[in-house]
C-alpha positions in Angstrom: 0.0 0.0 0.0 1.4 3.4 -1.0 1.0 6.2 1.4 1.0 9.8 0.1 3.3 12.4 1.4 1.9 14.2 4.5 0.5 17.7 3.9 3.3 20.2 4.4 1.1 23.2 5.2 -1.7 24.4 7.4 -5.0 24.8 5.5 -6.2 27.3 8.1 -3.2 29.5 7.3 -4.1 29.3 3.6 -7.8 30.1 4.3 -6.8 33.0 6.5 -4.5 34.5 3.8 -7.1 33.9 1.1 -9.8 35.6 3.2 -7.6 38.6 3.6 -6.7 38.7 -0.2 -10.4 38.2 -1.3 -11.6 40.8 1.2 -9.0 43.4 0.0 -9.2 42.7 -3.8 -12.4 40.8 -4.4 -12.8 37.4 -6.0 -11.8 38.5 -9.5 -8.7 40.3 -8.2 -7.1 37.3 -6.6 -5.5 34.3 -8.3 -4.3 31.0 -6.8 -0.8 32.3 -7.6 -1.5 35.3 -5.4 -2.5 33.0 -2.6 0.6 30.9 -3.2 2.8 34.0 -3.1 1.1 35.1 0.2 1.4 31.8 1.9 4.5 30.1 0.4 2.3 27.1 -0.4 2.7 26.0 -4.0 -0.3 26.1 -6.4 -0.5 22.4 -6.8 -0.9 21.9 -3.0 -3.5 24.6 -2.8 -5.5 22.9 -5.6 -5.0 19.5 -4.0 -6.5 20.8 -0.7 -9.2 23.1 -2.0 -10.0 21.8 -5.5 -10.6 25.2 -7.1 -10.5 28.9 -6.5 -14.2 28.9 -6.0 -13.9 26.3 -3.2 -11.1 28.3 -1.6 -13.3 31.4 -1.8 -16.2 29.5 -0.1 -14.0 28.4 2.7 -12.5 31.9 3.1 -16.0 33.3 3.2 -17.0 30.9 6.0 -13.8 32.0 7.9 -14.9 35.7 7.4 -18.4 35.0 8.6 -17.0 33.2 11.7 -14.5 36.0 12.3 -14.8 39.6 11.3 -18.3 39.2 10.0 -19.7 37.4 13.0 -21.8 40.4 14.1 -24.8 38.7 12.4 -24.9 36.0 15.1 -24.7 38.6 17.9 -27.4 40.7 16.2 -29.8 37.8 15.9 -29.6 37.2 19.6 -30.7 40.7 20.6 -34.0 41.0 22.5 -35.9 43.3 20.1 -36.1 43.8 16.4 -34.8 47.4 16.7 -31.8 46.1 18.7 -31.2 43.4 16.0 -31.1 46.1 13.4 -28.9 48.4 15.5 -26.4 45.6 16.2 -26.3 44.8 12.4 -25.6 48.3 11.2 -23.1 49.0 14.0 -21.4 45.7 13.5 -21.1 46.4 9.8 -19.7 49.9 10.4 -17.1 48.4 12.8 -16.1 45.6 10.5 -16.0 47.4 7.1 -14.0 50.3 8.5 -11.2 48.2 9.8 -7.7 47.5 8.4 -9.4 46.3 5.1 -12.1 48.7 4.1 -15.3 47.1 2.8 -16.9 43.7 3.1 -15.9 40.3 1.7 -19.6 39.5 1.0 -20.4 42.5 -1.1 -19.6 41.5 -4.7 -20.5 39.1 -7.4 -18.3 36.2 -6.5 -19.7 32.6 -6.7 -22.1 31.9 -3.8 -22.5 35.5 -2.6 -25.9 36.1 -4.0 -27.2 33.0 -2.2 -25.4 33.9 1.0 -26.9 37.4 1.0 -30.3 36.0 0.3 -29.9 33.5 3.1 -29.0 36.4 5.4 -32.1 38.3 4.4 -34.2 35.2 5.4 -32.3 34.8 8.7 -33.1 38.4 9.6 -36.7 38.1 8.3 -37.2 35.0 10.5 -35.9 37.0 13.5 -38.2 39.9 12.7 -41.2 37.5 12.2 -40.5 36.2 15.8 -40.5 39.8 17.0 -43.8 40.4 15.3 -45.2 37.2 16.8 -44.0 38.4 20.2 -46.1 41.6 19.8 -43.5 44.1 18.6 -45.2 46.7 16.4 -42.8 46.7 13.4 -45.3 48.0 10.8 -43.7 46.5 7.7 -43.2 43.1 6.1 -40.3 41.2 7.8 -38.5 40.5 4.5 -38.7 44.1 3.5 -37.3 45.2 6.8 -34.5 42.6 6.5 -33.6 43.9 3.1 -33.6 47.5 4.4 -31.2 46.6 7.1 -28.9 44.8 4.7 -29.0 47.6 2.2 -27.7 49.9 5.0 -24.9 47.4 5.9 -23.9 46.9 2.3 -24.0 50.7 1.7 -21.7 51.2 4.6 -19.3 48.7 3.1 -19.2 50.6 -0.2 -18.7 53.9 1.6 -15.8 52.4 3.6 -14.1 51.4 0.4 -14.6 55.0 -0.7 -12.8 56.3 2.4 -15.5 57.0 4.9 -14.2 56.7 8.5 -15.6 54.4 11.2 -17.1 57.4 13.0 -18.8 58.7 9.8 -20.2 55.2 9.1 -21.6 54.9 12.6 -23.3 58.3 12.2 -24.8 57.2 8.9 -25.9 54.0 10.5 -27.6 55.9 13.3 -29.2 58.3 10.8 -30.6 55.3 8.8 -32.0 53.8 12.0 -33.9 57.1 12.6 -36.1 55.8 9.7 -37.1 52.7 11.7 -40.7 51.9 10.8 -43.4 52.7 13.3 -46.6 50.6 13.3 
């Protein structure tokens, strides 16, 4: 029985480097050669581990959502719908105005449309629970979820254009002043 050579690199290191590259440059702005250069892992090994650039991007995206983009989970646990929205927009302002301006999930890369749509439904489900608990939201839960995500995505675009964290927080608060009243 022939045994292959043991892996000579840490996939977590490659995922982390890929996450940073994709976040900074977008899916189309990163090649496997870029990831290889950033990690010192040869292209062949990267392909052997991840299969394709799309699979590497998917894993880098999951790393982003579990790390810098984890504010969604915190937001969903908030006690009221308004607090959910506030945690979302403030979490976005914090994340997108960091060392790498913008958001990894704002773009047209493979899987992102589905990811964003899933996020709409996660938020809408949370808003539906708030409505069922008697919170007077006054609009459709899906519409409200899309509104919150439009704010978050707009903050990401503004961060890429040079807006500061403080400016983004002010914009987030201004947007929340339009919270629907039943």
